[in-house]
N, C-alpha and C positions, 0 to 999 in steps of 0.2 A: 452764746445765746442766752438771753434772759429767760428766767422761769423754766429752764430746761428740765427741772425736776418733774414738771407736769407731763412733759413728753416722755420722760423716762418711765414714769408710772404707767402711762397709757401703753407704751411699748411692752412693758413687763406683763401687763394684763392681757394684751393681745397675744403675746407669745405663749404664755401659760395656757390660755384658753385654746389656742391653736394646737398645741401639743396634746392637750387632753381630748381634742375632738376626734382623733383617729389613732389607731395603733401604728399607722405608717405615715411617714413624712418624706417629702422630696428634699434632697440636699445637693447643691452643686456649688462650684466655685468659679469665679472669674477674676481676672486681674483688675487692679485699681491703682490709682496714684493718689497719695496723700502727701501734700506739701512737697511734691517732687520725688517722693520715695515710693518704691513699689510695695504694694500691699495686696491682700486677697479679700474680695468680698464674698462672703458665704450667704447663700440664699436658701432659706428653709421655708417650705410651704406645703400646703395641700389645697384643694379647690376652695377652701374657706378663708384662707389668709396667706399673706406673704410677709416674711421678715428678712431684713438685710442686716448683716453684721460684718464689719470690716476688721480684719486682723493683719498683723505684720507678716505672719507666716501662714502656710497652708498645711501644716503637719497634723498628726493625730492629736497632739496635746492642744493645739489651737482650736481644732474642731470640737474637742471635748469642752473647752471653755465656752464655745458658742452654744453647744447643746444644753449646757447648764446655765446659760446666760450669766456667766461669771468667769472672768479670766483668771481669778485666783483659785486654782485647782486644789482639791484635796486628794489624798492617797490612802489606800488601805491594803494591807496584806491579808488575803483571805484565800480560800480554796480556788476561787475564780482567778485570782492573781496568778497562782501557780499553773493553772490550766492554760492561761494565756501565755505565760512565759514559755511553756513547752511549745505552743503553737507558733510563737515568735522565734523559735529555735535558739533560745538563750541557754547556754551550757548549764547542765544540772548542778555544777559546783556552786554557781551563784545562787541558784534556787535553794540549795541546801544551806548556804550561809545566811540568807535573809530569813530563813525559818527560825533563826535564833533571835530575831528582832521582834518587837511588840506586834502581836497578831490581832486582827479584827478591831483595831483602834484607828479611827480616822486621824490623819496627820496633815498639817499644813505643809506647803511646799518647802519652806525653809527647814522644818523639822525633819521631813523625809530626806531631804538633801543632806542634812547633818548626819543622820543615821547611816546613810550610804557612805559618806565620807569616812566615818569612823570604822565601819565594818567591811566595806568593799573597796578599799583604797586602790586596789590593783585592777578593778574592772575596767574594760575598755569603754570608749565613749559610745559605741553603738549598742553594746549590751546594757550600758547604763540607761541609755534612752529607752530601750525596750522595757527595762524594769519600771521606769517612770510611767511609760504608757500602760503597761499591764496593771499597775497599782491604781492609776487614774481611771481606767475603764472599770475596774472592779468597784471603785468608790461610786462612780456614776451609776452603775447597775443597782446598787443597794440604797442609794440616797432617796429621800422622799420630798425634797424641797421643790422639785420640778418634775413633771411627768417624764418617765423614761420611755424613749422611743423603742418600740418593739421591732419595727422593720424600717430600714432606711432605703429609699429608692434613689439610686444614683448611678454613676458609671463604675468601672472596676479599677479606679485609681487606688493605689495601695493604702493611702492615708485613710480611706473610708472603711477598710476591712477591719473586722473584729469589734467595731465600736458598739454594735447592737447585736441582738440575737440573730437577726436575719438581715441579709443584704440583698436587695432586689435590683436587678439590672434591666435597663430600658431597651425596648425593641428598636427605638430610633437610634440610640447610641450604637447598637450592634450593627444596624444597617450601614452605618458610615464606614465600617471596616470593609464591607463588600464593595461599596461604591469607590473605594480607593484602588481597587484592582483595575489594571489597565492592560488587558490582553491585546496582543498585536495580531495574532492568528485569527482569521475569520471564524473558524469553528469554535474557538475559545470565546470569542465575543458573543456568539450566539448562545453558547452554554451559560455565560454569565447573565445575558439578557433573560434567558428562560428562568434561571434561578431567581433573579430579582422579581420577575413576574410572579413566580410561585410564592416568593417571600411575602409580597404585598397582598396577593390573593388570599394567602393564609391569614394574614392580619385582618382582612375584611371579614373572613369567616369567624374570627375571634370576636369582632365587633358584633356580628349577628348573634353569636353565642351569648354575649353579655346581655343582649336584650331578651333572649329566650333560652336560658340555660337548661340543660338536661343531662342526666348521667350518660346516656348513650352518645350524645353529641360530644361530651367531654372525652370519652374514650376514642371516638373517631378523630378528634383533633389531636390527641396525643399520638395516635398511630400515624397521622399525616405528618406531624412534626418530625418523627424519626424517618419517615420516607423522604422528606425534603432535605434534612440535614445529614442523614446517615447513608444516603446512596451516593456512590462515587460518580462524578460527572465526566472524568477524563481530562479535566482541566486542573492541573496539579495545584496551582496557587489557590484556586477556589476550594478544592477539596481540603487543603491545609487550613484554610480559614474556617471552613465548616467544622473541621475537627476541633479547632480552638473553641468554637461555640459549644460543641458537645462536651468538651472537657470541663467547661464551666458548669454544665448541667450535671455531670457525673459526680460533682462534689455533693450533690443532693440526688436522692433516688427518685425525684419527681420533677416533672417539667414545670409545673406551677403549683403553688399552694396559696391559700387564702384567696378565695374567689373575689373578695371585695377589692383586691388590688390587681387582679389579672389585667383588667383594662381600665386605665385611669386617665383623666385629662392631665396632660403634662403642663401644669400651670408654671412649672419652673422655667420651661423654655419661653413661655409668655412673659414671665417676670423679668427675665434677662433680656427681653426684646430680641431674642434670636430669630423669632418668627412673628409675623403680624397676625396670623391666625392661630387658633388653638390646635395643638398637635396632640393626638392621643397616643398613648404608648401601652404596649403589652409588656408585662414584667414577669420574670421568673426569679425564683429565690434560691439562694443556697445558705445554709445555716451555719452559724458559728459553732454550733454544737456537734457538727459532723466531722 
């Protein structure tokens, strides 16, 4: 494309402004084909903008490149790196060994790779990848070239976890798990139907709360949430699915946080053209720090 630099400049300006416009951003991935080869298109947006970025892979390192608008990642060994290594279940012996390497110094990819080759020659491929991920996330969190996303709104795919302080999960995504249930017994069908009615009735109450929030209503909504998801139905598969939902929430000791993103317009679904209308979502958060 001729004069592509003009488009690149505009893309960069839109992206940086979009990231700076809100502490939360949507992120989702969808498959794409580039010259006959499978790729992944990453969609980042909020109600003010939408940016598309296509990568060969869909892993954490690729996403970090997208978040920084730069595929050439940098890495740093810092206290956050070691905290992430522990959360990624990397054996402590590797953490102890890399503490002998330069600390708090940003490194290019080839420099970091060379250091690991020289000092961690026996580390397995999976642990090596986790070390790269932890050091790349730590660099992203402390850099100032592009706004750092505080809360990422997405699904619970593993590659999205730990990238930001908070990960917010979408009500629509969670509903899909329940819609996949296919009970054969009539009483179970009725129990599932009732649950889904309660599920979406509760969602509509959240919409009303958004328009007229109050402390009392917030407490009532929290109580009702536990009533819907914490009460056994007698339909085993449904109760197992509800438990999985609750397990996500127990990673945080609150149902929701940050009122400004409790109910948001899911522009991501619109951007991907998954739906013709605008779908609103309720999100809950669990924190990387817990």
